C-alpha positions, 0 to 999 in steps of 0.5 A, a space after each residue: 657527783 663526787 670528784 676523785 683523782 686518778 693516781 699515777 698507778 691507775 688508782 682511785 679512792 672511792 669516797 667514804 659516803 659512797 662506800 657507806 651507802 654501798 655497804 648499807 645496801 649490803 652490796 659490798 664490804 671492805 676487802 670484797 672483790 669488784 669487777 671493773 667494766 668500761 661501758 661507753 666511756 663509763 667505768 662501772 664497778 660491780 661487786 663480784 659476789 653479786 655479778 652472777 646473781 639474777 636480778 630483775 630489770 627494775 633493780 637497775 632503776 635509778 642506777 645512773 641518778 646524778 650521773 649527767 647532772 642534778 638539774 634538768 638544765 645540767 642534764 640538758 647541757 651535758 647531753 648537748 656537750 656529748 652530742 656536740 662532740 659527735 660532730 667535732 
């Protein structure tokens, strides 16, 4: 997972490797519009031109890969931290 900094005016810079991968998959290009949605505390960016396209369920497979950690231990710790926050 790549760390980015939230700037004073609410701006972030999406790392070049992410933009490159996104572009290689022909999902977004420079100057395209994206829609930002807050879902369960996670900001999701959706290319505007693809937002209305019909997609099958399997096209979402792997969408969160690496989001919770890279190893089973990291994932377990992240999930436990989230569970712990529910009781505090």
